[in-house]
C-alpha positions as CSV (number, residue, x, y, z in Angstrom):
1,I,129.9,86.3,-6.1
2,N,131.6,89.4,-4.7
3,A,128.2,90.8,-3.5
4,E,127.4,87.5,-1.6
5,Y,130.8,87.6,0.1
6,M,130.3,91.2,1.2
7,G,126.8,90.5,2.6
8,T,127.9,87.6,4.8
9,D,131.1,89.3,5.8
10,S,129.1,92.3,6.9
11,Y,126.7,90.1,8.8
12,Y,129.4,88.3,10.7
13,R,131.3,91.5,11.3
14,H,128.3,93.2,12.8
15,Y,126.6,90.2,14.4
16,K,126.0,91.9,17.8
17,M,124.4,94.9,16.1
18,Y,122.0,92.7,14.2
19,L,121.3,90.7,17.4
20,Y,120.5,94.0,19.3
21,V,118.3,95.3,16.5
22,F,116.3,92.2,15.7
23,T,115.9,90.7,19.1
24,P,112.6,91.7,20.8
25,R,113.1,93.4,24.1
26,L,111.4,92.0,27.2
27,I,110.3,94.4,29.8
28,T,109.2,93.0,33.1
29,T,108.2,94.2,36.5
30,V,109.7,92.2,39.3
31,T,108.1,92.3,42.7
32,S,109.9,90.5,45.5
33,K,108.2,89.2,48.6
34,Y,109.7,88.1,51.8
35,G,107.2,86.2,53.9
36,N,104.0,88.2,53.9
37,Q,105.7,91.6,53.7
38,L,106.8,93.3,50.6
39,V,110.5,94.3,50.3
40,T,110.8,98.0,50.4
41,C,113.5,100.2,49.0
42,P,115.4,102.6,51.3
43,K,114.2,106.2,51.4
44,P,115.9,108.5,48.9
45,P,118.3,110.9,50.5
46,K,117.3,114.5,51.2
47,P,118.3,117.1,48.6
48,L,121.7,118.7,49.2
49,A,120.0,122.1,49.5
50,Q,118.5,120.8,52.8
51,A,121.7,119.4,54.1
52,I,123.4,120.8,57.2
53,P,127.1,121.8,57.2
54,E,129.6,119.3,58.4
55,V,130.6,121.5,61.4
56,E,127.0,121.6,62.5
57,Y,126.6,117.9,62.2
58,L,129.7,117.2,64.2
59,R,128.5,119.7,66.9
60,R,125.1,117.9,67.2
61,L,126.8,114.5,67.3
62,A,129.2,115.7,70.1
63,E,126.2,117.0,72.0
64,K,124.3,113.7,71.7
65,T,127.4,111.8,72.8
66,Q,128.0,114.1,75.7
67,L,124.4,113.7,76.9
68,A,124.6,109.9,76.6
69,L,127.8,109.9,78.7
70,Q,126.3,112.2,81.3
71,A,123.2,110.0,81.6
72,A,125.3,106.9,82.0
73,H,127.4,108.6,84.6
74,N,124.3,109.8,86.5
75,E,122.9,106.3,86.5
76,K,126.1,104.9,87.9
77,Q,126.1,107.5,90.7
78,E,122.5,106.7,91.5
79,M,123.2,102.9,91.6
80,K,126.2,103.5,94.0
81,T,124.3,105.6,96.4
82,A,121.0,103.6,96.3
83,T,120.5,100.9,98.9
84,P,118.7,97.6,98.1
85,A,115.6,98.9,99.8
86,Q,115.5,102.0,97.5
87,T,115.9,99.9,94.4
88,N,113.0,97.7,95.4
89,A,115.2,94.7,94.6
90,P,115.4,91.7,96.9
91,P,118.9,91.0,98.3
92,I,120.7,88.5,96.2
93,V,121.7,85.3,98.0
94,V,124.0,83.8,95.6
95,E,126.9,82.8,97.8
96,E,125.1,79.9,99.5
97,G,124.2,78.4,96.1
98,L,127.7,78.9,94.7
99,Q,129.3,77.3,97.8
100,A,127.0,74.3,97.5
101,Q,127.8,73.9,93.8
102,L,131.6,74.3,94.5
103,K,131.5,71.7,97.2
104,A,129.7,69.2,94.9
105,I,132.2,69.8,92.2
106,Q,135.1,69.4,94.6
107,D,133.7,66.2,95.9
108,K,133.2,64.8,92.4
109,V,136.7,65.7,91.3
110,T,138.2,64.2,94.5
111,T,136.4,60.9,94.0
112,L,137.3,60.7,90.3
113,T,141.0,61.5,90.9
114,S,141.2,59.0,93.8
115,Q,139.6,56.3,91.6
116,Q,142.1,57.1,88.8
117,L,145.0,57.0,91.3
118,D,143.8,53.6,92.7
119,L,143.6,52.3,89.1
120,L,147.1,53.6,88.3
121,E,148.6,52.1,91.5
122,T,147.1,48.6,90.7
123,K,148.6,48.8,87.2
124,L,151.9,49.9,88.6
125,T,152.0,47.1,91.1
126,S,151.1,44.5,88.5
127,L,153.9,45.9,86.3
128,E,156.4,45.8,89.1
129,E,155.4,42.2,89.8
130,M,156.0,41.3,86.1
131,V,159.4,43.0,86.1
132,A,160.3,41.1,89.3
133,E,159.2,37.8,87.8
134,S,161.2,38.4,84.6
135,E,164.3,39.3,86.6
136,S,164.0,36.2,88.8
137,K,163.6,34.1,85.6
138,K,166.7,35.7,84.2
139,D,168.7,35.0,87.4
140,K,167.7,31.3,87.3
141,R,168.8,31.0,83.7
142,K,172.2,32.5,84.2
143,P,174.8,29.9,85.2
144,K,176.7,30.8,88.4
145,K,180.4,31.2,88.0
C-alpha cells in the first residue's frame, strides 16, 4: 500500500515532467504568404567588425543633412529668380475663378439670410398680434373702477 501511494504521489508531483517526456514533439515549418508575394525577413545586421565608429556616422549624417539643406536653399533661390517664361509654366489665372466663386457664395448667403430674416419677422409680427389680442381681452374683462 505504501508503494502504491508513493507511485501516484510522484506522478502527480512531477506531472509536467512526465508530460514533457511522453508527449510527442511536433515540428512544423510555417510559410506565410501575403497575396502572391512571400513574406521576407529583414536582412541580418552587418557584423560589428564592419561597423563604423559613432563619430564617423554622425559626421556622415551631418554632411548628408547639410547637402540636403543646401540643395533646398539653391532650389528656392532659383524659383525666386526664375520668371514664368523660364519655368515653362503657364501663368496661373486663379483670381478670376476665385472671385466668381466668392460672388456666388456671397449671393447665396445673402438670399438665405434674407429669407430667414423675413420668416423671423413674420413670426414676430404674429406673436405681437397675439400679445396685443390677449392684452385687449384682459382689458375687456377688467371691470372699470
